[in-house]
C-alpha positions as CSV (number, residue, x, y, z in Angstrom):
1,X,97.5,95.1,61.6
2,X,94.0,96.5,62.0
3,X,93.4,98.1,65.4
4,X,90.1,96.1,65.6
5,X,92.0,92.8,66.0
6,X,95.0,94.0,67.9
7,X,93.7,96.7,70.1
8,X,94.9,95.9,73.6
9,X,98.4,96.7,74.7
10,X,99.2,93.5,76.7
11,X,102.9,94.1,77.4
12,X,105.6,96.7,77.3
13,X,109.3,96.3,77.9
14,X,112.5,98.3,77.7
15,X,115.9,96.9,76.6
16,X,119.2,97.6,78.3
17,X,120.9,100.7,76.8
18,X,122.6,99.8,73.5
19,X,120.3,96.9,72.8
20,X,117.5,96.9,70.2
21,X,115.3,94.3,68.5
22,X,114.0,94.5,64.9
23,X,110.3,94.5,64.3
24,X,110.2,91.2,62.4
25,X,112.1,89.3,65.1
26,X,109.9,90.9,67.8
27,X,106.7,90.2,66.0
28,X,107.7,86.6,65.3
29,X,108.5,86.1,69.0
30,X,105.2,87.7,70.0
31,X,103.1,85.7,67.6
32,X,104.5,82.5,69.2
33,X,104.3,83.8,72.7
34,X,100.7,85.1,72.4
35,X,99.5,82.1,70.4
36,X,97.7,84.6,68.1
37,X,98.4,85.8,64.6
38,X,96.2,88.9,65.4
39,X,98.9,90.9,67.0
40,X,101.1,93.9,66.5
41,X,104.3,95.3,67.8
42,X,105.4,98.9,68.1
43,X,108.4,100.9,69.2
44,X,107.1,103.9,71.1
45,X,108.9,106.9,72.4
46,X,107.8,108.2,75.8
47,X,108.9,111.8,76.5
48,X,111.5,111.8,79.2
49,X,111.5,108.0,79.5
50,X,113.1,106.9,76.2
51,X,111.9,104.0,74.0
52,X,109.6,101.1,75.0
53,X,108.5,98.2,72.9
54,X,104.7,97.7,73.0
55,X,103.0,94.3,72.3
56,X,99.4,94.4,71.2
57,X,96.9,91.7,70.7
58,X,93.2,90.9,70.7
59,X,91.1,91.5,73.8
60,X,90.4,87.7,74.0
61,X,94.1,86.7,74.1
62,X,94.1,82.9,74.9
63,X,96.3,83.1,78.0
64,X,97.8,86.5,78.9
65,X,100.0,85.2,81.7
66,X,101.4,82.3,79.6
67,X,102.0,84.8,76.8
68,X,104.0,87.0,79.2
69,X,106.1,84.1,80.5
70,X,106.7,82.9,77.0
71,X,107.7,86.4,75.8
72,X,110.1,86.8,78.8
73,X,111.6,83.4,77.9
74,X,112.0,84.4,74.2
75,X,113.8,87.6,75.1
76,X,116.1,85.9,77.6
77,X,117.0,83.1,75.2
78,X,117.7,85.8,72.5
79,X,120.3,87.4,74.9
80,X,118.4,90.6,75.8
81,X,118.4,92.3,79.2
82,X,115.0,93.9,79.8
83,X,112.4,95.2,82.2
84,X,108.8,94.3,81.4
85,X,105.5,95.6,82.6
86,X,101.9,94.5,81.8
87,X,99.3,96.9,80.7
88,X,96.5,94.7,79.4
89,X,93.5,93.5,81.4
């Protein structure tokens, strides 16, 4: 995905040790949650802190709070244990 259409990191989350999520499943969930096809997902390593999953989208995301709630619901329904933080505006 072009950084010009998915350039804001809206959410990050960590999964419980031993859990992981594939990029296709994660992107499918984020597309539905964000109500935007102009999104991207990345698995990023943070030195000393392990791996986080980062969810990117356009600066004009329709409803960031609803996207966050829907993403939390998606992860819970999928059986994941996670901690999530918002980084977008």
